[in-house]
Residue frames relative to the residue before (quaternion, step in Angstrom):
aa qw qx qy qz dx dy dz
X 1.0000 0.0000 0.0000 0.0000 0.00 0.00 0.00
X 0.6221 0.5442 -0.3154 0.4662 3.49 1.10 -0.81
X 0.6229 0.5509 -0.3263 0.4495 3.56 1.08 -0.75
X 0.6404 0.5415 -0.3006 0.4541 3.52 1.06 -0.92
X 0.6490 0.5051 -0.3027 0.4817 3.57 0.95 -0.92
X 0.6594 0.5144 -0.3166 0.4476 3.59 0.95 -0.95
X 0.6520 0.5143 -0.3110 0.4623 3.58 0.97 -0.88
X 0.6451 0.5213 -0.3236 0.4554 3.57 0.95 -0.88
X 0.6456 0.5136 -0.3290 0.4595 3.58 0.95 -0.84
X 0.6592 0.5045 -0.3142 0.4607 3.59 0.88 -0.91
X 0.6583 0.5045 -0.3169 0.4602 3.60 0.89 -0.86
X 0.6176 0.5474 -0.3333 0.4559 3.61 1.00 -0.77
X 0.6930 0.4832 -0.2747 0.4591 3.49 0.85 -1.06
X 0.6401 0.5221 -0.3288 0.4578 3.60 1.02 -0.70
X 0.6332 0.5181 -0.3250 0.4744 3.58 0.98 -0.84
X 0.6615 0.4992 -0.3152 0.4625 3.62 0.85 -0.87
X 0.6633 0.5069 -0.3106 0.4546 3.60 0.93 -0.89
X 0.6242 0.5393 -0.3223 0.4644 3.57 1.06 -0.83
X 0.6818 0.4808 -0.2990 0.4632 3.61 0.83 -0.95
X 0.6806 0.4793 -0.2835 0.4761 3.58 0.87 -0.95
X 0.6667 0.5090 -0.3019 0.4531 3.55 0.97 -0.87
X 0.6279 0.5324 -0.3257 0.4649 3.60 1.03 -0.72
X 0.6843 0.4913 -0.2922 0.4528 3.51 0.88 -0.92
X 0.6555 0.5022 -0.2984 0.4787 3.54 1.04 -0.79
X 0.6709 0.5068 -0.3152 0.4401 3.55 0.87 -0.87
X 0.6930 0.4479 -0.2690 0.4968 3.58 1.07 -0.76
X 0.7598 0.4352 -0.2150 0.4326 3.58 1.01 -0.77
X 0.5824 0.6274 -0.3690 0.3619 3.62 1.03 -0.72
X 0.6226 0.5559 -0.3682 0.4096 3.66 0.89 -0.73
X 0.6970 0.4894 -0.2832 0.4411 3.57 1.12 -0.68
X 0.6126 0.5875 -0.3244 0.4175 3.52 1.29 -0.37
X 0.2159 0.7355 -0.6237 0.1530 3.54 -0.81 0.99
X 0.7295 -0.4253 0.2822 0.4554 3.60 -1.25 0.03
X 0.6256 0.5346 -0.3323 0.4609 3.60 1.01 -0.76
X 0.6666 0.5261 -0.3005 0.4343 3.56 0.96 -0.94
X 0.7043 0.4578 -0.2512 0.4809 3.54 1.11 -0.72
X 0.7695 0.3767 -0.1900 0.4794 3.59 1.07 -0.65
X 0.6836 0.5124 -0.3041 0.4215 3.59 1.09 -0.43
X 0.4832 -0.6321 0.5085 0.3292 3.59 -1.26 0.29
X 0.5855 -0.5930 0.4090 0.3718 3.63 -1.11 0.61
X 0.1709 -0.7444 0.6376 0.1002 3.56 -1.24 0.64
X 0.8335 0.0695 -0.1247 0.5337 3.54 -1.16 0.94
X 0.7290 -0.4881 0.2241 0.4244 3.54 0.70 1.28
X 0.7149 -0.4335 0.2222 0.5016 3.56 1.22 0.51
X 0.4131 0.6944 -0.5004 0.3110 3.67 1.17 0.08
X 0.7743 0.0092 -0.0352 0.6318 3.60 1.06 -0.49
X 0.5767 0.5572 -0.4512 0.3916 3.57 -1.32 -0.03
X 0.6024 -0.5960 0.4381 0.3000 3.48 -1.38 -0.40
X 0.4622 -0.6822 0.4971 0.2720 3.51 -1.32 -0.32
X 0.2037 0.8281 -0.4982 0.1564 3.54 1.18 0.49
X 0.6761 0.4680 -0.3170 0.4726 3.69 0.81 -0.85
X 0.6383 0.5111 -0.3441 0.4614 3.65 1.05 -0.62
X 0.6382 0.5071 -0.3581 0.4553 3.60 0.95 -0.64
X 0.6381 0.5326 -0.3043 0.4654 3.58 1.02 -0.85
X 0.6403 0.5244 -0.2949 0.4776 3.54 1.05 -0.93
X 0.6571 0.5063 -0.3077 0.4660 3.56 0.91 -0.87
X 0.6309 0.5248 -0.3217 0.4724 3.62 1.03 -0.78
X 0.6594 0.5198 -0.3034 0.4505 3.57 0.91 -0.88
X 0.7037 0.4580 -0.2824 0.4640 3.59 0.69 -1.02
X 0.6504 0.5241 -0.3255 0.4432 3.57 1.05 -0.73
X 0.6337 0.5293 -0.3213 0.4637 3.52 1.02 -0.84
X 0.6521 0.5132 -0.3064 0.4664 3.55 0.91 -0.96
X 0.6720 0.4981 -0.3027 0.4568 3.57 0.85 -0.91
X 0.6659 0.5076 -0.3009 0.4566 3.54 0.90 -0.93
X 0.6922 0.4994 -0.2877 0.4343 3.60 0.82 -0.99
X 0.6909 0.4534 -0.2611 0.4989 3.56 1.15 -0.69
X 0.7547 0.4435 -0.2376 0.4211 3.56 0.64 -1.07
X 0.6527 0.5540 -0.3312 0.3967 3.62 0.89 -0.90
X 0.7002 0.4504 -0.2991 0.4663 3.62 0.70 -0.88
X 0.6710 0.5088 -0.2963 0.4507 3.53 0.96 -0.90
X 0.6815 0.5026 -0.2862 0.4484 3.55 0.94 -0.89
X 0.6836 0.4808 -0.2769 0.4743 3.52 0.98 -0.93
X 0.6279 0.5486 -0.3150 0.4534 3.54 1.12 -0.88
X 0.6806 0.4698 -0.3001 0.4753 3.58 0.92 -0.84
X 0.6148 0.5407 -0.3412 0.4619 3.58 1.09 -0.66
X 0.6508 0.5184 -0.3143 0.4571 3.57 0.95 -0.86
X 0.6628 0.5222 -0.3036 0.4427 3.52 0.96 -0.90
X 0.7160 0.4492 -0.2667 0.4632 3.53 0.85 -0.98
X 0.7091 0.4683 -0.2852 0.4433 3.58 0.98 -0.73
X 0.7841 0.3657 -0.1485 0.4790 3.57 1.06 -0.78
X 0.8080 0.3233 -0.1210 0.4774 3.56 1.04 -0.75
X 0.7241 0.5243 -0.2529 0.3698 3.51 0.79 -1.13
X 0.3106 -0.7303 0.5572 0.2441 3.67 0.92 -0.69
X 0.5695 -0.5620 0.4714 0.3711 3.48 -1.33 -0.54
X 0.2522 0.7415 -0.5843 0.2124 3.55 -0.62 1.15
X 0.7195 -0.4517 0.3002 0.4338 3.58 -1.28 0.03
X 0.6293 0.5365 -0.3511 0.4391 3.51 1.01 -0.68
X 0.6305 0.5236 -0.3258 0.4714 3.60 0.97 -0.86
X 0.6640 0.4882 -0.3150 0.4706 3.57 0.84 -0.91
X 0.6341 0.5186 -0.3351 0.4656 3.64 0.96 -0.70
X 0.6509 0.5041 -0.3299 0.4620 3.61 0.97 -0.78
X 0.6466 0.5141 -0.3118 0.4695 3.54 0.94 -0.84
X 0.6416 0.4948 -0.3235 0.4887 3.61 0.97 -0.82
X 0.6481 0.5274 -0.3195 0.4469 3.60 0.90 -0.74
X 0.6465 0.5010 -0.3125 0.4830 3.56 1.07 -0.76
X 0.6438 0.5150 -0.3211 0.4660 3.59 0.99 -0.78
X 0.6671 0.4981 -0.3035 0.4634 3.52 1.02 -0.81
X 0.6436 0.5288 -0.3220 0.4500 3.56 1.00 -0.75
X 0.6522 0.5323 -0.3159 0.4377 3.55 1.09 -0.85
X 0.7246 0.4262 -0.2480 0.4814 3.61 1.13 -0.52
X 0.4817 0.6768 -0.4393 0.3420 3.60 1.21 -0.09
X 0.5065 -0.6472 0.4604 0.3356 3.70 -0.82 0.83
X 0.5938 -0.6229 0.3891 0.3287 3.58 -1.00 0.89
X 0.6232 0.5629 -0.3591 0.4074 3.62 0.97 -0.69
X 0.5846 0.5605 -0.3673 0.4574 3.55 1.14 -0.62
X 0.6114 0.5190 -0.3397 0.4913 3.64 0.99 -0.78
X 0.6524 0.5159 -0.3213 0.4528 3.64 0.91 -0.83
X 0.6667 0.4886 -0.3130 0.4678 3.61 0.90 -0.81
X 0.6268 0.5370 -0.3191 0.4657 3.53 1.09 -0.72
X 0.6536 0.5086 -0.3062 0.4695 3.53 1.01 -0.89
X 0.6299 0.5279 -0.3421 0.4554 3.56 0.96 -0.78
X 0.7495 0.4254 -0.2462 0.4436 3.56 0.64 -1.02
X 0.7507 0.3992 -0.2257 0.4756 3.59 0.99 -0.78
X 0.7539 0.3981 -0.2093 0.4788 3.59 0.60 -1.17
X 0.7639 0.4051 -0.2257 0.4488 3.59 0.75 -1.11
X 0.7758 0.3556 -0.1722 0.4920 3.53 0.86 -0.97
X 0.7429 0.4124 -0.2432 0.4678 3.62 0.56 -1.16
X 0.7643 0.3482 -0.2193 0.4965 3.66 0.74 -0.86
X 0.4051 -0.7636 0.4212 0.2746 3.58 1.36 -0.10
X 0.2880 0.7781 -0.5065 0.2348 3.56 1.06 0.70
X 0.3014 -0.7403 0.5340 0.2758 3.57 1.17 -0.71
X 0.6639 -0.4756 0.3926 0.4228 3.53 -1.36 0.08
X 0.2325 0.7716 -0.5443 0.2329 3.50 -0.49 1.22
X 0.5722 -0.5887 0.4401 0.3638 3.53 -1.23 0.42
X 0.5429 0.5897 -0.3995 0.4449 3.60 1.22 -0.39
X 0.6610 0.4724 -0.3107 0.4934 3.60 0.87 -0.92
X 0.6492 0.5183 -0.3415 0.4396 3.63 0.92 -0.70
X 0.6474 0.5199 -0.3026 0.4680 3.51 1.11 -0.81
X 0.6331 0.5104 -0.3429 0.4702 3.59 1.00 -0.65
X 0.6299 0.5176 -0.3470 0.4636 3.62 0.98 -0.74
X 0.6620 0.4955 -0.3139 0.4665 3.57 0.91 -0.90
X 0.5997 0.5663 -0.3453 0.4477 3.57 1.10 -0.71
X 0.6465 0.5079 -0.3137 0.4751 3.57 0.98 -0.78
X 0.6599 0.5054 -0.3137 0.4589 3.55 1.06 -0.72
X 0.7045 0.4720 -0.2647 0.4592 3.56 1.01 -0.87
X 0.5482 0.6805 -0.3779 0.3059 3.57 1.13 -0.71
X 0.6596 0.4962 -0.3555 0.4385 3.72 0.72 -0.85
X 0.6887 0.5089 -0.2970 0.4225 3.58 0.79 -0.94
X 0.6502 0.5124 -0.2956 0.4768 3.51 1.04 -0.95
X 0.6465 0.5362 -0.3000 0.4523 3.57 0.98 -0.91
X 0.6880 0.4988 -0.2821 0.4453 3.56 0.80 -1.09
X 0.7092 0.4588 -0.2627 0.4663 3.57 0.76 -1.06
X 0.6420 0.5145 -0.3325 0.4610 3.63 0.98 -0.76
X 0.6523 0.5131 -0.3272 0.4518 3.60 0.89 -0.83
X 0.6427 0.5044 -0.3248 0.4765 3.60 0.96 -0.83
X 0.6710 0.4997 -0.3043 0.4554 3.60 0.89 -0.90
X 0.6396 0.5112 -0.3276 0.4715 3.65 0.97 -0.74
X 0.7035 0.4674 -0.2720 0.4612 3.55 0.87 -0.93
X 0.6165 0.5499 -0.3418 0.4481 3.62 1.21 -0.40
X 0.5270 0.6155 -0.4376 0.3898 3.61 1.20 -0.22
X 0.5163 -0.6805 0.4007 0.3314 3.60 -0.65 1.02
X 0.5793 -0.6140 0.4294 0.3211 3.54 -1.10 0.79
X 0.5971 0.6028 -0.3434 0.4028 3.54 1.13 -0.75
X 0.5779 0.5769 -0.3740 0.4398 3.59 1.15 -0.55
X 0.6657 0.5005 -0.2834 0.4753 3.56 0.98 -0.94
X 0.6844 0.5209 -0.2746 0.4299 3.49 0.88 -1.06
X 0.6523 0.5139 -0.2974 0.4712 3.54 1.06 -0.85
X 0.6491 0.4947 -0.3231 0.4792 3.61 0.97 -0.88
X 0.6808 0.4996 -0.3019 0.4424 3.63 0.80 -0.87
X 0.6475 0.5248 -0.3158 0.4534 3.54 1.11 -0.80
X 0.6565 0.5003 -0.2998 0.4783 3.61 1.21 -0.53
X 0.6364 -0.5677 0.3132 0.4179 3.59 1.23 0.09
X 0.4483 0.6767 -0.4745 0.3405 3.64 1.15 0.13
X 0.4685 -0.6401 0.5246 0.3091 3.54 -1.21 0.58
X 0.7173 -0.4197 0.3391 0.4409 3.51 -1.39 0.15
X 0.7154 0.4475 -0.2656 0.4662 3.59 0.78 -1.02
X 0.5975 0.5429 -0.3462 0.4780 3.64 1.03 -0.65
X 0.6585 0.4983 -0.3134 0.4688 3.56 0.94 -0.85
X 0.6597 0.4964 -0.3130 0.4695 3.60 0.93 -0.80
X 0.7133 0.4806 -0.2529 0.4430 3.58 0.83 -1.10
X 0.8047 0.3309 -0.1632 0.4651 3.57 0.83 -0.98
X 0.7587 0.3386 -0.2058 0.5171 3.61 1.16 -0.43
X 0.7519 0.4268 -0.2486 0.4367 3.61 0.53 -1.19
X 0.7082 0.4772 -0.2819 0.4374 3.60 0.68 -1.04
X 0.6501 0.4870 -0.3436 0.4713 3.69 0.90 -0.77
X 0.6749 0.4577 -0.3405 0.4680 3.68 0.92 -0.71
X 0.7092 0.4537 -0.2806 0.4609 3.65 1.09 -0.49
X 0.3652 0.7827 -0.4554 0.2160 3.59 1.29 -0.14
X 0.6619 0.5079 -0.3410 0.4332 3.64 0.77 -0.94
X 0.6930 0.4659 -0.2982 0.4624 3.62 0.84 -0.85
X 0.6360 0.5247 -0.3204 0.4663 3.57 1.02 -0.82
X 0.6432 0.5090 -0.3245 0.4712 3.62 0.97 -0.80
X 0.6305 0.5233 -0.3332 0.4665 3.59 0.98 -0.69
X 0.6363 0.5294 -0.3158 0.4639 3.58 1.02 -0.79
X 0.6647 0.5023 -0.2991 0.4652 3.51 0.97 -0.91
X 0.6394 0.5164 -0.3295 0.4647 3.57 1.01 -0.80
X 0.6678 0.5099 -0.3033 0.4495 3.53 0.87 -0.98
X 0.6792 0.4952 -0.2975 0.4528 3.57 0.90 -0.96
X 0.7077 0.4403 -0.2817 0.4753 3.62 0.79 -0.88
X 0.5995 0.5539 -0.3718 0.4422 3.63 1.05 -0.66
X 0.6788 0.4697 -0.3056 0.4745 3.57 0.92 -0.83
X 0.6851 0.5060 -0.3045 0.4265 3.58 1.01 -0.76
X 0.7237 0.4560 -0.2638 0.4458 3.60 0.82 -0.98
X 0.6544 0.4841 -0.3444 0.4677 3.61 1.18 -0.19
X 0.5523 0.6363 -0.3814 0.3802 3.60 1.25 0.07
X 0.2107 -0.7720 0.5844 0.1343 3.57 -0.92 0.89
X 0.6400 0.5636 -0.3253 0.4085 3.58 0.98 -0.95
X 0.6614 0.5547 -0.3113 0.3974 3.58 0.99 -0.83
X 0.7937 0.3126 -0.1494 0.4999 3.56 1.11 -0.72
X 0.4817 0.6962 -0.4429 0.2950 3.58 1.14 -0.16
X 0.6909 0.4709 -0.2944 0.4629 3.61 1.17 -0.38
X 0.7631 0.4165 -0.1888 0.4566 3.58 1.18 -0.45
X 0.6945 0.5037 -0.3052 0.4134 3.67 1.06 -0.51
X 0.5145 -0.7007 0.3815 0.3143 3.58 1.21 -0.27
X 0.2567 -0.8242 0.4701 0.1841 3.58 1.41 -0.30
X 0.2503 0.7685 -0.5406 0.2334 3.63 0.94 0.91
X 0.3842 -0.7503 0.4968 0.2065 3.54 -1.02 0.84
X 0.5871 0.5870 -0.3784 0.4093 3.60 1.25 -0.37
X 0.6541 -0.5186 0.3959 0.3828 3.51 -1.38 0.42
X 0.3180 -0.7280 0.5627 0.2287 3.73 -0.71 0.88
X 0.3639 -0.7272 0.5506 0.1888 3.51 -1.00 0.88
X 0.7840 0.0484 0.0206 0.6185 3.61 0.92 -0.92
X 0.6746 -0.5036 0.3774 0.3858 3.49 -1.42 0.12
X 0.6604 0.4932 -0.3304 0.4599 3.58 1.22 -0.21
X 0.5288 0.5937 -0.4267 0.4310 3.55 1.28 0.37
X 0.5202 -0.5943 0.4810 0.3806 3.60 -1.13 0.33
X 0.0008 -0.8098 0.5860 -0.0291 3.56 -1.14 0.51
X 0.2825 -0.7271 0.5897 0.2093 3.56 -1.31 -0.21
X 0.2407 -0.7912 0.5457 0.1349 3.62 -0.11 1.24
X 0.7485 -0.4638 0.2769 0.3847 3.52 -1.30 0.43
X 0.6816 0.4936 -0.3181 0.4365 3.60 0.81 -0.89
X 0.6600 0.4962 -0.2991 0.4782 3.57 1.05 -0.77
X 0.6240 0.5310 -0.3257 0.4717 3.54 1.07 -0.70
X 0.6291 0.5286 -0.3065 0.4804 3.52 1.02 -0.84
X 0.6481 0.5313 -0.3015 0.4547 3.54 0.94 -0.91
X 0.6973 0.4646 -0.2847 0.4657 3.59 0.85 -0.92
X 0.6404 0.5214 -0.3358 0.4530 3.59 0.91 -0.80
X 0.7209 0.4463 -0.2637 0.4599 3.62 0.82 -0.96
X 0.7430 0.4293 -0.2732 0.4347 3.63 0.69 -0.95
X 0.7233 0.3957 -0.2622 0.5015 3.62 1.04 -0.60
X 0.4678 -0.7309 0.4117 0.2783 3.58 1.30 0.11
X 0.2710 0.8048 -0.4876 0.2026 3.56 1.24 0.52
X 0.7493 -0.2350 0.1886 0.5897 3.58 0.84 -1.02
X 0.2912 -0.7685 0.5483 0.1544 3.54 -0.49 1.20
X 0.5915 0.5792 -0.3503 0.4381 3.57 1.15 -0.69
X 0.6967 0.4408 -0.2657 0.4997 3.59 0.92 -0.87
X 0.5888 0.5704 -0.3652 0.4412 3.54 1.15 -0.64
X 0.6795 0.4575 -0.2859 0.4973 3.63 0.89 -0.92
X 0.6088 0.5462 -0.3471 0.4588 3.60 1.08 -0.63
X 0.6501 0.5053 -0.3042 0.4790 3.58 1.02 -0.88
X 0.6515 0.5150 -0.3082 0.4641 3.53 0.99 -0.94
X 0.6553 0.4977 -0.3320 0.4611 3.64 0.92 -0.71
X 0.6170 0.5326 -0.3466 0.4641 3.59 1.01 -0.67
X 0.6416 0.5283 -0.3195 0.4551 3.53 1.01 -0.84
X 0.6534 0.5207 -0.3007 0.4599 3.54 0.94 -0.93
X 0.6682 0.5261 -0.2797 0.4455 3.51 0.92 -0.95
X 0.6591 0.5192 -0.2924 0.4588 3.50 1.03 -0.91
X 0.6658 0.4961 -0.2895 0.4762 3.56 0.99 -0.91
X 0.6223 0.5322 -0.3370 0.4647 3.58 1.05 -0.73
X 0.6609 0.5127 -0.2939 0.4625 3.55 0.92 -0.96
X 0.6647 0.4949 -0.3118 0.4648 3.58 0.88 -0.87
X 0.6613 0.5107 -0.3067 0.4559 3.59 1.00 -0.85
X 0.6906 0.4756 -0.2960 0.4574 3.55 0.84 -0.89
X 0.6522 0.5063 -0.3212 0.4638 3.59 0.89 -0.85
X 0.6660 0.5045 -0.3117 0.4526 3.59 0.90 -0.91
X 0.6605 0.5122 -0.3120 0.4517 3.57 0.89 -0.95
X 0.6335 0.5338 -0.3228 0.4577 3.56 1.03 -0.85
X 0.6530 0.5061 -0.3045 0.4739 3.58 0.90 -0.90
X 0.6526 0.5059 -0.3192 0.4651 3.61 0.92 -0.87
X 0.6634 0.4953 -0.3287 0.4545 3.61 0.89 -0.86
X 0.6520 0.5007 -0.3321 0.4625 3.59 0.93 -0.72
X 0.6286 0.5304 -0.3343 0.4602 3.57 1.09 -0.78
X 0.6563 0.5056 -0.3181 0.4610 3.60 0.98 -0.83
X 0.6548 0.4848 -0.3224 0.4820 3.62 0.95 -0.77
X 0.6391 0.5169 -0.3391 0.4576 3.60 1.00 -0.62
X 0.6454 0.5079 -0.3078 0.4804 3.55 1.05 -0.77
X 0.6762 0.4932 -0.2943 0.4615 3.57 0.97 -0.84
X 0.6793 0.5140 -0.2995 0.4296 3.54 1.13 -0.57
X 0.5201 0.6495 -0.4029 0.3813 3.53 1.31 -0.22
């Protein structure tokens, strides 16, 4: 059985490396300084993807700022205060349901609620809110599991020394759960920022450089979708895909490095 699991892991790694390698091999030749810093020309047939990179940064920041506190806060409440009752079970069921809803449904909701009902119009802010809704269930679920995994003795020791419930959560439980919470945030945002269907109805798909989060824009996944499906430029489509892969790899490596340093710092105390 161990051999089967080992073989499955190796096959999975090989498949991932083949996919990433293919995208990089096809996309890296299109990437240069002009491609990264210039604006698109002729709907993206030539030129660069600078506005798309800025748009992606904007929607990711909005999604992270909104989803991370809400998800972690809900996880703290359910894990430390709520106990087990029908309402808690309903909340968990709702989170599981939201996590499995197709991304295009989030996009339609964002169009009808954020863009039309709230009058936000097509903007990167509305797109960020939609992505926050998509990331929220994953962040909440992983954060709750991470908080519950902190040994009970940590809480008991803190309370025995005279700390309040909140002080115990803030100074003991959350620091111990930081690695797991960080993983949940990465997983939630990684799923959200790679979605095109969720934001295609709310961001406006503008090719110009967005000045603020309230301007329309076109994040990288949507730009990739338009280039590929409309046959505008497969070369630039692979280049855009390669940039997305590189950005996600950089974010993952940097975050994991910071988490490892934090864990070593906590263990050295």
